C-alpha positions in Angstrom: -20.0 147.6 160.7 -21.3 149.1 157.9 -24.3 146.9 156.7 -27.9 149.1 157.4 -29.2 145.9 159.1 -28.0 145.4 162.8 -29.8 142.5 164.4 -28.2 142.9 167.8 -30.5 143.3 171.0 -27.3 144.7 172.6 -27.3 147.6 175.3 -24.4 148.9 177.3 -25.3 149.6 181.0 -24.7 153.3 182.2 -22.0 152.2 184.4 -20.3 151.0 181.7 -20.0 154.3 179.9 -20.0 156.3 183.3 -17.2 154.9 184.9 -14.7 155.6 182.6 -16.2 159.0 181.8 -17.0 158.4 178.4 -19.2 161.1 176.2 -22.3 159.6 174.6 -20.9 157.8 171.4 -21.9 156.2 168.0 -18.7 154.5 167.3 -19.2 151.7 170.0 -23.1 150.6 169.5 -22.7 147.2 171.3 -21.1 144.7 173.7 -21.2 141.2 174.9 -19.3 139.2 177.0 -19.0 135.1 177.3 -17.8 133.3 180.1 -19.2 129.6 180.0 -15.9 128.2 179.1 -13.9 130.0 182.1 -16.5 129.9 184.8 -16.2 126.0 184.0 -12.5 125.9 185.7 -12.8 128.4 188.1 -16.4 127.6 189.4 -18.7 130.7 190.5 -18.2 134.1 189.0 -18.7 137.1 191.1 -20.2 140.5 189.4 -17.1 141.6 188.3 -16.8 138.9 185.7 -20.1 139.5 184.4 -19.1 142.7 181.9 -17.9 143.4 178.8 -15.8 145.8 180.0 -12.0 146.0 178.9 -10.2 146.0 182.1 -6.8 145.2 180.7 -7.0 147.5 177.9 -6.0 145.2 175.2 -9.6 144.9 173.5 -9.2 148.9 173.4 -6.3 148.8 171.8 -7.0 146.2 168.9 -10.5 147.8 168.5 -9.1 150.9 167.7 -6.5 150.0 165.4 -9.3 148.2 163.4 -11.7 151.0 163.2 -10.4 154.1 165.3 -12.0 157.6 164.6 -9.5 160.0 163.2 -7.7 161.8 166.2 -5.7 164.6 164.8 -2.4 165.8 167.1 -1.6 162.2 167.6 2.6 162.3 168.8 4.4 160.0 171.1 6.2 162.7 173.5 6.2 165.1 170.4 7.3 163.1 167.5 5.6 162.0 164.8 2.9 164.2 165.1 -0.2 163.6 162.8 -3.6 162.5 162.6 -4.1 158.7 163.9 -6.8 156.4 162.6 -7.9 152.7 162.4 -8.0 150.7 159.6 -11.8 151.7 158.9 -12.3 154.8 160.8 -16.1 155.4 159.7 -17.2 151.6 160.8 -19.3 151.3 163.8 -18.2 148.4 166.2 -19.1 146.0 168.9 -16.9 144.2 171.2 -17.3 140.7 172.1 -14.9 139.8 175.0 -13.9 136.1 175.0 -11.2 136.8 177.2 -10.5 136.8 181.3 -8.2 137.0 184.2 -6.2 134.6 185.9 -8.1 133.8 189.0 -7.0 131.4 191.8 -6.8 127.9 190.1 -7.8 129.2 186.8 -5.1 130.4 184.6 -7.2 132.2 182.6 -7.2 133.0 178.8 -9.6 132.4 175.9 -11.1 129.4 176.6 -12.6 128.0 173.1 -15.8 127.4 174.2 -16.3 131.2 174.9 -14.2 131.9 171.7 -17.0 129.6 169.5 -19.6 131.6 171.6 -18.5 135.1 170.4 -18.1 133.9 166.7 -21.9 132.3 167.2 -23.5 135.3 168.3 -21.2 137.9 166.2 -22.6 135.8 163.0 -26.1 136.1 164.3 -25.9 140.0 165.4 -24.8 140.5 161.3 -21.5 141.8 161.5 -19.7 142.7 158.3 -16.3 142.5 159.6 -14.8 140.3 162.3 -10.8 141.4 163.8 -9.7 138.5 166.1 -6.8 139.6 167.7 -5.6 136.5 169.8 -4.5 133.3 168.9 -2.1 130.2 169.9 -0.1 127.2 168.9 -0.8 126.0 165.3 -3.2 123.2 165.4 -5.3 121.1 163.0 -7.8 123.3 161.5 -10.6 120.8 163.2 -8.9 121.4 166.4 -8.7 124.8 166.2 -11.5 127.2 167.7 -10.6 130.4 165.5 -10.5 128.3 162.4 -13.7 126.5 162.9 -15.4 130.2 163.7 -13.9 131.7 161.2 -15.0 129.3 158.9 -18.7 129.5 159.8 -18.6 133.2 159.5 -17.0 132.9 155.9 -19.8 131.0 154.9 -22.0 133.7 156.0 -20.2 136.0 153.8 -18.4 137.7 156.9 -14.3 138.8 156.5 -12.5 137.4 159.3 -9.4 139.1 160.3 -7.0 137.4 162.6 -3.4 138.3 164.1 -0.3 136.4 163.2 0.8 136.4 166.8 4.0 137.5 169.1 6.3 134.6 168.0 8.9 134.3 165.4 10.7 135.3 163.4 11.5 131.6 163.1 9.7 128.8 161.0 6.2 127.8 162.3 5.8 130.7 164.0 2.9 132.6 162.5 -0.9 131.8 164.2 -4.2 131.7 162.4 -3.1 130.3 159.1 -6.5 129.2 157.8 -6.8 129.7 154.4 -10.2 131.4 154.6 -9.3 134.2 157.2 -7.1 137.2 156.7 -3.9 136.7 158.9 -2.2 140.0 159.9 1.5 140.7 161.3 3.3 143.8 162.6 5.4 145.7 160.3 8.0 148.7 160.9 8.2 152.1 160.6 9.6 154.4 158.2 10.7 156.7 160.8 13.2 157.1 164.0 12.7 159.1 166.8 15.7 160.8 168.7 16.1 162.3 171.8 19.4 163.5 173.9 20.6 162.7 176.9 22.8 164.8 179.1 24.7 163.0 181.6 26.6 164.0 185.1 29.8 164.3 183.8 28.7 166.7 181.0 28.6 164.5 178.2 25.5 164.2 175.5 24.2 161.3 174.2 22.2 160.9 171.2 19.9 158.4 171.3 17.6 156.8 168.2 14.7 154.8 168.4 13.8 152.6 165.6 10.9 149.8 165.4 11.0 146.8 165.8 12.9 147.9 168.9 16.5 148.9 167.7 18.1 151.4 170.4 21.3 153.0 168.8 23.1 155.0 171.4 25.7 157.7 169.9 28.4 159.3 171.6 28.3 163.0 170.1 25.8 164.6 168.1 26.5 162.9 165.0 25.4 160.4 162.8 28.3 157.9 162.5 29.9 158.3 165.9 30.9 155.6 168.1 27.5 153.8 169.0 26.1 150.8 170.7 22.6 149.0 169.5 20.0 147.1 171.8 17.6 145.0 170.8 13.6 144.7 172.8 
């Protein structure tokens, strides 16, 4: 959020940060949670559900993609070394938790009542951009909570960025296609990660990882020798 006006009365309870050993931070400036839709199915929710804490890690991951600060020396097992950052590394962020795990008869997920409540509060709080990394099957805009919530945000001058989903690449497999929001899909890397594997029979294999995931195993150390591909 780049706006000098931050309307929310948000706070992070001490245990929220202390339990993860986090230092005092000016990046994450607030957090809220919304669970009334979720609770309407599963009944009474104990105190472990009365928190904006990210238990599963998805929200933290996507938040860092959107606005993570500069992190020097990032690498994948020594490969691809460099400085990692999110799309807007100088922005400050607030988290709005609307998704919950499966418990008993409650299948969990992101209930539309909670999604819309999150949109309403974020709009009221005065955010500049909403990053929404969730979605489902394509539906009529009038029946789609993300389309409805993002339309109200759009009318208030708030940019909404939503995920295209994890399906595809077949026709009609993209989520969040309302024309008033920005839909973002996965892309590829222009690099490969190479390792060498030593087998017990003293044979050495060259293994190359590409993204989207394709693993090529080559016999010998030279490109172009006999190999086999595996797709994830």
